[in-house]
N, C-alpha and C positions, 0 to 999 in steps of 0.2 A: 250538526256537523261534529261539534267539541262531543258530543254524546259518545259518539260511533266511536271519536277518540281517545275519549278518556276509557272508554271499554276494552280497548285495542293496546293500554296502556302507552301511547303514542302521547300523552299530553309530552314529556320531557323530551322529545327531541321534533316537535313542531315548535317547542320554546325553544330550541337551541338554532333550528330554522331561522326565526323569525329574527334573532338576533342579527340575522347577516341581512338584513332588508332595510329598506333605508325609509319609507314608510308602512305601514303595515297595510294587506290587503286581504282579500279569501286566496286560500292555496289555488283555486282553478286557474290555467292563464288560459280565455277564448279564444277560438283560431282553433288553424287546424294544427293536434297534435305531433301531426308529422316536421310540418315545419320547425315548430320549437323544440321539439329533438334534434333538426340538424343544426339549428342557431343552439342549442346547447353545448352538443358535441363539439362543433367550431371552437366553442369559447376557448372547453378544456384544456384547448393548448397553448393559452395567451396568459398573461398574468397583468391580472388589470384591477387600476385600486377598485375598489367599494366608493359610491357614491355618499357625502355627505346622508345625515337625515334629513328627510324636504317633510316639514307639512303637507298639510292635504289640499289640493288649490282649488281642489271645487267650487266649496263658497266663493271663492275672489272671482272661478269665470262667470260664475251667475253674474256678480256684480260687475262685474265687467259689460256681460252680454244687456246688462239695463243702463249705462252707459256711465256707473258710479264711480268716486274715486279710491282707489286700495289706500290703505295704510303701507307708509315703506316698509314694515317685515314682512307684508305681504307679496309686494313686489318684489323682495330680495329670497321669497321661497320660489318665485319662476323663476329668478337671474342665477341660481343654486343648480335649479334643474336646463337650463341654456347651457351655462358652464364644465357639467359631467356631456353634453351635449360635445362640446367642442374639445374638452381631452379627449375624448371617443372617439370624433374624427381625424387623433394628431396619430391614431396605433394605426398600424402598420397591419392594416385586418387582410385576411382574403377572404374570395369565392363570396358566399350568400352575405358577412357581414361585412366586407365589403360596401358592396351593393349596397347594404341595407346604408350605413354611414352616407354612402356620397346626394342618397335619395333625400337628407334632409338636410336640406336648403334653410337657414337661420336668417331673416331679412335683414336686410342694415339696420331698418332703425331701431329693431331689437341690439343686437350689437353693440349700437351706440348706447342704449341704455348699459346691457352689462360694461360695459368699460366705466361707468359711473364710479362703482361702489369698491368697495377695498374688502378683503376679504372677513371681514366682522359685519360686511351688511349696512359700510358708516359709508358716503356720499365724501367723496375726495374734496378735498378744497381747491384741488384744483381744475375741477369741472366750473368754479363760479368764484367771481371774486371776493362778492358777498361770503359765501362761509369762509373763506381766509380771512376777512375782517374781524367776524364776528367770531369768529378760533383765535384769534388773537388777542382779540379784547378780552375773550372769555380766561386766555391764557394769565393776561395779565394782570386780574381783578382774580384771580386766587391766589398768585406772589403778592398782589398786595394785600391781600386775608391771612394769611402764612407767614407775612412780616406783622400783620398788627397782632397776629398771636403768640409771636416771639415776643412780641415788649411785654405781653402782659405775662408770661413764666420766666420774663428779667426783671420784674416788677417789683422791690423788697414787701411794701405794702402788701401783695396782694400773694407771697410765699407760704404763711400759714395757713393761709384759707386752702391753697391748693391740694386738690385730695392726690392730684398726677402730673401727669408731664406732659400728660397724649391729648390728641383734636379728637373730640368726640363726634361721629354724624347723630345728629338724630332728626329724622323727617328732610333727610339733606339739605340743614345747616351744620355749621360749624359751631360744637358750644366747647367751655370747658367743667369740668365737674370738681366744685367744689361742696367747703363747709358751709353750715349755718351761721350766717350773721357776716355772709361776703355781700353786705349789699349796702355797710359804709365805704364802702373802697371801689366798687364796680355796680357800676348802671348795666340790667340789663334783663333779656324776658328768660322766665324760667319750664323751659321745654320738656323739661320732666325729671323723677327722681330714679336714681338706684339704688339696688335691694338695702344697702345699707345707709340708707338715707340720707343722700347725700345728694345736690341738687345737679344738671342740667344746664349749665346757664351761656346764654348769645351773647353776647359784649353788645352794647346798642352802640356804641363806635363803628360794628361791622356793620349796622345797617343801610348804610350810604352805598356801600361794596356790593350789597347781598339785593336791591335794588336794582341797582347798576345791571349787576348778574340775571336779573328775572328778567329786564328788559330784554338783554341781550337773547337771555334763550326764547323768548316771545319771537323775539324775528327772526332766527332760527326755526322752530317752530312752523313760520309762517310761510318759509323760505324750503322750508324740508315737502309743504303742503304744497305748496308752488312745484315741486316739481313731480309729487307723488299724482297730481290730474297731470306736471306734460307727460308722462311717463305713463298712466291712465288711459290716457288720448292714443298714446299710439299704440299699447296694447289692447287695445277694443276694434284697429283699426287692423287687429294683425292677431283677432282672436281664434279664427280658423283656426292658427298655423299652431294658438299657443295649446288649442284643446287638444291635435295631434299627437304635440310633441311631451303635454303630460300625456297621453294614453301610451307615447312610445315609451317616456322615460319609466313608466309599470312594465313595463312586459322588458326592459331589457332590465331591470331592476329583480324581476320573476325569475328573470334567467342569470343572471350573476350569481343571487343569494344562495340560490342549489346548487353552480358549477361552485361556489366558495365550499359552501356541505359537504357535497363533494368531495374538495381537495382537502380538507382540514379532514376525514372519517376517512379517509380512501376507500369512498363507495363507488358503486356504480349505476350507471340508470339503465332500468327497460320500459322500452315504446310497449304500449297493449296491443296486442293482436286484434284482430278483429272477434273473432270466437267466445269462448267460455272456455277452452281450454288451459289444465295452470300443470307447468311442470318448472318445479326450482331448486337449484343447483347451490350446493352450501350458503344457501340463505339464512343470515343470524337479524334475529328481531334486537331494532335499535334501542329498548330498554332493557337487555342483556348485557352482564361484565362479563368477558369472556367468555365466550358461549360455542357453544356443542353445533356446529353450523348442520342445519336441516334441507336434505334433499328428501324431494315427493315429487310424483305425479301423481294429477287430480284428473284424470280424461272424464266421468262417468257425471251423472247428475248426480249419486251421492256418494259421500265419504265416509264409512261409517270407522270409527277409533276404538278399538275395546285398548284391553289389557290391562298392566297393573297402575294399581292410584302411583300416584304422587309419580310418574314415568315419563313425563313430558306431553300427558292429552291437553289438555285445556293448552299448552302455550305453541304447539302444534298449531290451533285450533288457532289465536290470535295471530300466529305468524303468514300462517293464508289467507288470513284476509287482510292483516297490516302492508302483505307487498301485494294486494288487488291494490291496494287502496293510493299504495306511495306511485305505485307504477301508473293510476289513473288519474294519477297530480302529481306526472311527470318530477318529482322527488327520487332523490339518490338512496341507494340502502345497501346493503353489505352482503354481495351476490352475487356467484358468476353469471353473468347477461350474459355472455356469450353462447352461454350453454342454458339456459328458461326460456321460460316462454307461458308469459302474463296476459289471458285475454282479457275482454273492455265487458263492463256490465254498469245494467244503465245506476242501481243504486247496492248498498252492502248494508245485511244488517244483521245481527249479532245479539244471539237472546246468552244471554249469560249470568248475569245476575240472579241473587234472588228475590223477586219482586217483594216479596214480600213484605209491611212496616207500618206501623199502629198509622201515619197521619190515610193511607190512603188505605186503607180497610178491605187488605184482600189478602189469599191464603197463596199459597208457594204457585201453587197448581194451577189456583187460578189466574194468576199473572201470567203461568205461559202460556193459556188457553188463549188469556188476551193477543200476547202477542204474537202468535203464529194466527189466529182468524187474521190478522191487518192482511196476513201475507196471501192471506186468497185475491188480492184485489189489484196485486202484483203481480206484474213477472218479471223475465231477466234481470233476477238479480242475484248477489252471495250472498247466505246467511248461512252461517252460524250459530251451530245450538252445541253446549255444552249442557254435560248429566243432564242427556235430551228426560230422564226416568225422576228426576226430583218435583219432588214433592206428593207422591200418587205410588197406588201398589201396584208393586211389577208388572206383576200377569195381567193385570188389566191395562194398564200404559205401553202393552208390548201391541194386542191389538190397535188400539186406540192409535198414535203412533204411526203405526203401521199403513192405516186406512187414509191420516192424515199425510203422512210422506211422498203414498202412491199418488197422492191428487195434486198436488203440490210440483211433481215430477213435471205432470202434463202440462202446468202454465208456464213451461220454462224455467223455472227456479233451481241452481244446484247447493247443495246443501251440503254441510262438513259438519257431523253429531259425532258426539262422544259419546261412549254410556255404557251399563257394564250388564244392559240389562242382555243377560245371555242369547235370551226368547228372539227379544226383538231385533236380535244378531241372524239368528237361525233363520226366523222369517223370511229376512233378506237373500238369505243365502246363493239363493236360485236367481235371483231377481236382474238380469242383464245390466240394468242403468245402477244398481250399487259395488264400489270397489269398497274393500275391508283391509285396515293397517291395525296390527297389532302393534303397544306397547313395550317392548319387551323387560324381561327381569333376567339380571344375573346370577344364576344359581350360588357361582359358587361362592360369589363378594354380600349375596343376601340382600339387592338393594337395586333399585329399578340401573338399564345403561342407556336410557334418555334415545335409544332408539327403535325406529320400527321396521315391522316385516309384511309387506305387501301383499296381499291376499291370502288372510290368515285370521280368525280370532285369536282376541286374546285370552288370557286367563287373568283374573284380577290383584293374586295371591293378595288378599283382607289378613288374612292372618300370618305371615308372614309381615306386613308394613305394620300392621297391627306388636306384635315381638318387637320387633327391632323401634319404635318409638315408647316401648318403656315398661306396655301391656305387662303384667306377670304370665308367663308360661302356664301355670296351670289353668289360669280360666283363659287365653288360650286354646289350649288339648282341651277345652269341655265346651270352647264355642262348636274346634270342631267337630265334636260326638252333635252337638245338636241340631250342628245342617248339616250331617247322615254325611255315611260312607259314598252311598251314591252319586251323592252330587259331589264330594273329596273326589272320584272319581273319574269326573266329565270333568274334573282343572285337571286333572295329572291325563284326561289325555287330550287337551286341549296343549295344555305342552309339552307331549310329546308331538304331536301334530307339527304345530312351531318348528323341535330344536331336526323334527323330520327336514321338512320346508327349508332348515338353511342346509340341513347338511345336500340335502337334492340340489337345490345349492349352489352348493357350493365344487358338486361334482361336475354339474352342467358346465360351471364356467372352464375347469379344469378341461374340459369335455373340447370346448371351446375351444380353448390352448391348441389342444391335440390337434384340432381341424384344422386350424391355421395353419401350425405344423405341415401336416403333411400336405394339404394346399398345395404349400412350398417348394415341399419333397416335390410332386407332382410336376407343378409346373419345371424345377430344376431337370426333370426328366424328361419334358417334350421342348425343353430347348436343347440338351444334350442333345436327340435321336435328329430333331431339325439341322442339327450342328453338322448331324456323321452324314444324313440328306444331303447336307450341301456337298460335304464335300468328296461324297459318294458322286453325286451328280457333276462336281464339276471332271474328276475323274473321266466319267463315262464321254461327257462330251470332249474332252481331249483326244481320247483312244482312238473313237467316232469318227473326229478328225483326220489322227492319224490314217483309220483303215480306211476314207473314201480320198484318200492324199496315196495310198497303194496303191486304191482298184484305178484310178486314173494315169497309173503310173504302169501297168502292167496294160493297159487297154494302149497306150503309146506304145509298148516293147509289141503290141498284138500287129501293129498298123506296121512297124519296121521288119515283121516277121521273124525276130530273133528268139531265137526258141532258147538261150539262154538266158537271156534279160525277162523271157516271159515266165519259167521258173521262179525267178529270183521275185520279183514283183507276187507271183502270186504267194507262195510262200512268203515275205514281206506282210505280206495282209494276211494274211490267216495265225498269223505270227502275234500282229493288234487284233487281230480280231478274242482270238484268247484271253486275251489281255483285259480284257472287259468283263469283271468281274467285284462283283464288291468286296469293299475292301475284307482281307481277313484278319478274322478275330485274332488277338495275340489273347492265349491263353497263363493268366498266371498260378504256378500249382504252388508258389511260397506262404501261402494266407493261413493265418493260426489263427485258431481261436485265440479270442484276448488281443488278437494285432490291431491295431490300430487302422484307419481307413479313410479316404477318403469319395465323397461321393458326390460329382458336382463342383458345387460351394461348403456341401455341408459333413460335417464329420463325424464317427464311430468309432465304435465298437464291436468286430466282428463275436457270437455268440454261438455259433454253430456254422457249418458246412456241408450241403448237399449237391457232389456235382459238381456245375458246374454254377450254382446257387449260395450264396449267403445270405445267412442270417444274420442283419446287424443290429442295435441299436444307436436310434440317432436322434441326439433330441429328445428322448425319452420313450422316443418310438420305434417298435419288431420292423422292422423290413425286409423283404426279400429281392436283391438285387443279382441281379447276370455281374459274374463275373468279370465279365470283359467290358461293363460301365464303371467299373470302382481299381482305385489309385490306393498300392499299402502306403501311408505317411513310412516315412522317415522315420527309426529311431532315432538320431539325430540330434535329439531335444539337449533343452538346459537341463543341465545335473541339478538334484535339489537337496539341498543337504539340512544337517536341522543341527542348530544351533543349539549350543549345552545348556540355554534359558527357554528351551522348546520354540523357540519359533524359527518358522520355517524360510528359508535361504532362495531364491533361484543367483545362482551361479551368472554371472555380466558373459555375454557374449566377448572372447577372447580380436574377432578382427572386423567386428559389426561395423559398416558406412553410412554414408548420410549420402547415397548415390545408387540410384540400382538401375542398369543397364537390360532392356531387355528382349532387343533386337535378334530377329532372328525365329526368335519362341514361338510355338506352337501358344493357341492361348491358353490349352489345361496345365502347358509345361510353365508359362507364364508366370500362370495363379501361382501353383506351389510352390515358384519363388517368391512370388511376392510377399505370401503369405510368409513365408521364415523370414525376408526382410524385417518386415514392420514386424514382428514379435521379438527379433533381434534391438533395434533401435529401440524400444517401447525399454526391454528391458537395460539397457546402453545411456536412457534416461534422454533419447532426442528429443528435441520439439518439433522441429521441421525436415523433412529428406525429398529429394527429388529423384521424381523415376523417368527415364526416356525410352519410351514405346514405340518408336515414330507415328509415321503418318501413315504409310503404304492406302489398304484397303478402309482399315479404319476397324476391324475385329477384333484387333488386342488393345485395342487404346478404348474399346466400347466394356471389351474382357476389364481390363483394369478398371476402369473409373464404375462399372457397375459392383464388383467386388466391394470397394471401395467406401459405395454408399451401402453398403451392406454390414462394413468391421465395425464395430461397438467401438471402439479407442480411436477413431480416424475421426478428429473435429470439423477438420475442413478438410477442402483440397478445388483448385485450379489449377488452370495451362499458367505456365511458365511465361517469363517472361520473353521479351523478341530476344532479347539478345543469350537467354539461357535454354532455349530449344524451343520456345516459341508454343503453339499443337500439339508438338512433337515431342512435348515434356510434359510433366505432372506436378506441384506443387503440392506436395500433402502435410499436414499441422496436427499434431497429438494431443 
């Protein structure tokens, strides 16, 4: 694992991650990745303190299983774990984290042990009176020793022998630093010499105090051992719990370290899927400073990366492999996780460096063959191969690697390959399992632009790169002559292919945009048709009802045999029936070329007029529109003036209002009025306006809110409060 981490330049990233761990552990988290991912996501909502550094207690647990007695320091390492979970159980977690903490029930005897210790891992005096007495006596002895030493410092006889007035500690003993000849004045033991030849002396008069101190320390050690034995006995009884809490601590430590790293670097997590597809959106390799984010899709078996030298091909390869490793171990990365997809692989191999060295006595090509031979015994792995042609003849290698790669594909191995082999690339050009990426070159700036074009073979730009890095132009020109005109033409043809591909993609993008606009216009036309048909059916139903009433009246008159009434009723019925016809289409002959018009929610300009058809430009799309479906936009628009400094200024509306009343208007009339009202409000600098449309059938309210959804300047809109019109009014914010 360490080897692949180093090859992919992830070593510094892993070191940074390990700083957040309480104790070192493998990157892989045992168990269900989906569960781990859920807990990690939940933890990101909370501000949780990292645990203290904790030693590995596996050996301690083994000793307990054999009824051994732990050292007091080993016991405190376990106490630190217990204390961290006590801290976690106090947090106001929700969902899975809350349930997890509830299920961790710490035995009372373990809690009692936790209360024995202070923050430094020392047993508190309050736990046992014997500790209190011993520590009080030790303190008294220390004070006596200090008082004795102060007497030495004030002794006139010793002044000329003292090098300084400090108490020096050697081998846990208080000593004085004195010059030679001191033995005439001071009795004591020499315990050391300074670099200047002076003597460290422990005065004989301190021996009594030191013996008492030693006896007290021995008693204290015996007492500590007594408690170590007692605590170890309790721990042995709860060994299963300690093993469980130790495992849960590592699990939480894994989670919180990942979360803290993600927060510190503004990173995201990607849960690996069960397939082998790879899609990276705005991914940045952790080793790069201020990188250009990478976006790439890799669905097939082989991704063949060609193109310009020093154009980022190797870093692309490392980035894809790194993203897969980070997702595999649920480590955070700089990526747009919501748009990315990373598959799962049993293993990841990187054939990147030149294997040739003096120690292993192996050639570059032989080393590469050795690496490839190991792949035939594996499956479901991701392999990255940098400069596949390294170390041998290009033509021979193309055929050899073609055969090798075709066989590896059958073993369910996925490969990312960088190469300058145009022959190898051309051999795979019709293979459905291979997709191409070309590293692009900026012809104007004469340097790589570190972007990639999918679906084409790139040119290496070796001559241009050599020239850019200082090779004399005459040598580069001579090299081109040796290279041959035909091969240079092939390189130029490849670049033209790339340029054409880019141009076609741009055109396709523009066509897609236009198609979307046409779809919106078509939908708008269908809406207009539906509204007109609904209006016609409403009128038709009303007239038919009136006709039925008239016929009924005529029949009643016939029964009464009143001739005058019969004729009147029949005439009335015929008048009603003749009124049932489609609404009259109003023709507007005032349209002119250049007039601004409105069609549904879209605006445009008339380009030509043919009888009842208007040819108009709407959002860059030329359309033929029936006159009766088009409205002419009033020329009553704000005046545009030009200031002396050539800045364009809009004249503020004089009578702008923050309230608009649309009661009684048809939907199309209301929308036209609303459009102008919003424009006036924006130019007046209003942040909020109110529109009254009433409740009624709901058609007017629906049309208003539909228009507001599409308006680019509207930030939000909501129903007004009850005291300001309720659902019969809308508050709009800009």
